[in-house]
C-alpha positions, 0 to 999 in steps of 0.5 A, a space after each residue: 545283254 548279259 548273255 551276250 557279255 557272257 558269250 564274249 568272255 567265254 573264249 577268254 575264260 577257256 583260254 585262261 583254263 588252257 593256259 593253267 593246264 599248260 602251266 601245270 604240265 610245265 615242270 620249269 614254271 611249276 616246280 613245287 607241289 604246293 605251286 602245283 596244288 595252288 594252280 589246280 585249286 585256282 583252275 578248278 575254282 575258276 572253272 566251277 565259278 564260270 559254269 555257275 555264272 553260265 547256269 545262273 544266267 540261263 536260269 535267270 533268262 528262263 525266269 525273265 521269259 516266264 515272268 514276261 509270259 505271265 505278264 502278257 497273260 495278266 494283261 490279256 485277262 485284265 483287258 477281257 475283264 475290263 471289257 466285261 465290266 464296262 458292258 456290265 456297268 452299261 447294262 446296270 446303268 440302263 435297265 430295261 424296266 418299263 412294262 416288265 412283269 414282276 417275275 422277270 424283273 426278279 430274275 433280272 435282279 438276280 443276274 445283276 446281283 
């Protein structure tokens, strides 16, 4: 939504910057050097701030996408771990310990530990 909002305002900001440029070249509208400098500084400030907004928007979008990708990976890893844990718990809860020789039972114990 924010990206769309920025794109919608892009044309308006470009229009304002163009009008400022036209105003700078109009001797009747901008008679003194101080007015000229003020308009130039304002134009430069607006242009810099707009570029900064666009750049920050793109950076935030990339961070959000990376966070989403990592979140999906976490959920996938968690699901695999949960499945493994359930299987391990079932195996530990129902050991096949009847008629087992001691050495085999000792090896199985090491696996469970």
